[in-house]
N, C-alpha and C positions, 0 to 999 in steps of 0.2 A: 525688589518687589515690583519695580516699574518695568523691568526688562521684558517680562512675558507679554504684558499688554502692548508695549511699543512694538515689539517684534511681530506680534500677531496682526496688529493694525497695519503695519507696513506691507504685509503680504496679502492684504485684501480682506474684505468682510467675510467671505465664505470660509477662508482659512482661519480667520479669527474665531468664528463660531465653531468650527471643527475642533480647534485647539481647546476652546472652552468646554466643549462636550466631552472631550477625552480627559480633561482635568477633573471633570465632575464624576467620572467613573472611578470612585474610590471605595467601592463597596466593602472590601475585606477590612480595610482600616477602620471604616465607620462601624462595622459590626463588632470589632474588638473594643472600640471606645464605648459604644452603647452597652455592651455586656459588662464592662467594668463599672460603668455608671449605675447599672441595675444592681449589680452585686454590692456596690457601696451605698445603695439607697438614695442616690442623687436623683434618679428618675424613677417614675412609677412604672408598673407593668404595662399600663395603657400607653404611656409615652414611648416605652421600649417598642411596643408593637407598631406604633405610628412611624417611628424612626426606622425600624426594620423594613417595613413595606416601602418607605421612601428610598432606602438604600437599594432594595431589589429592583424597584421600578426605574430609578435613574440609571442603574447599571445596565438593565436590559434595553433601555431606549438609546444607549450610546451608539451601538453599531448602526441601527437604521438612520439615526441623525447624521452620523459622519458620512455614510454612504449617500444620503440625500444631498448633503452639502458639497461633497467632492465627487467628481465623476469617477466611475469605476476604472477607467483606463489609467488615470493618474495613480490611483491606489495600487493597482496591480503592478504598474511599472515601478513604483516606489518599493514595493515588497520584493520584487524580483531583482532589483539592482543592489539590494543590501544584503 
């Protein structure tokens, strides 16, 4: 559990924030969990809507955040080298 924060901190704060942003983009898994919770009666329809909007917004803001934190040349180089 400590490996990810330590590794991201060693690589600098911009990389640390980018890694955190990418880890937050878990939209599909969150949708499955909240749907199961709604079906089981654990969460209300209003809470389902709030969590659904949160999942959509946080997933949509991931790309702009990562692009803003990392320069485009590094991203393009990383994608073309792999």
